[in-house]
C-alpha positions as CSV (number, residue, x, y, z in Angstrom):
1,X,-0.3,-0.1,-0.4
2,X,2.6,2.5,0.6
3,X,4.6,1.8,-2.3
4,X,1.2,2.4,-4.1
5,X,1.2,5.8,-2.4
6,X,4.6,6.5,-3.4
7,X,3.6,5.8,-7.5
8,X,0.9,8.4,-7.0
9,X,3.2,11.3,-5.2
10,X,6.0,10.4,-8.0
11,X,3.2,10.9,-11.3
12,X,2.2,13.7,-9.6
13,X,5.4,15.7,-9.3
14,X,6.1,14.3,-12.8
15,X,3.5,15.8,-14.4
16,X,4.8,18.7,-12.7
17,X,8.2,19.0,-13.7
18,X,7.0,19.0,-17.9
19,X,4.7,21.9,-17.4
20,X,8.0,24.1,-18.1
21,X,8.4,22.3,-20.6
22,X,5.4,22.4,-22.4
23,X,5.3,25.7,-22.0
24,X,8.2,26.1,-23.8
25,X,7.3,23.7,-26.4
26,X,3.8,26.2,-26.8
27,X,5.8,29.8,-27.2
28,X,7.6,28.0,-30.3
29,X,5.2,27.3,-31.6
30,X,3.2,30.7,-31.5
31,X,6.7,32.9,-32.5
32,X,7.0,29.9,-35.4
33,X,3.8,30.7,-36.3
34,X,4.2,34.6,-35.9
35,X,7.0,34.0,-38.9
36,X,5.7,31.7,-41.1
37,X,4.1,33.0,-44.4
38,X,1.1,30.7,-45.9
39,X,0.3,31.8,-49.4
40,X,2.5,35.3,-49.3
41,X,1.0,35.9,-45.5
42,X,1.2,35.8,-42.5
């Protein structure tokens, strides 16, 4: 039972750590879309 509780904590910690990485991905995508030209338009 204690091991299962630890797994839950580890999953939560792992998900929280990924937020910054995902935020970087979203910011990079926004910058790319602002620079990209499609059919001669931005």
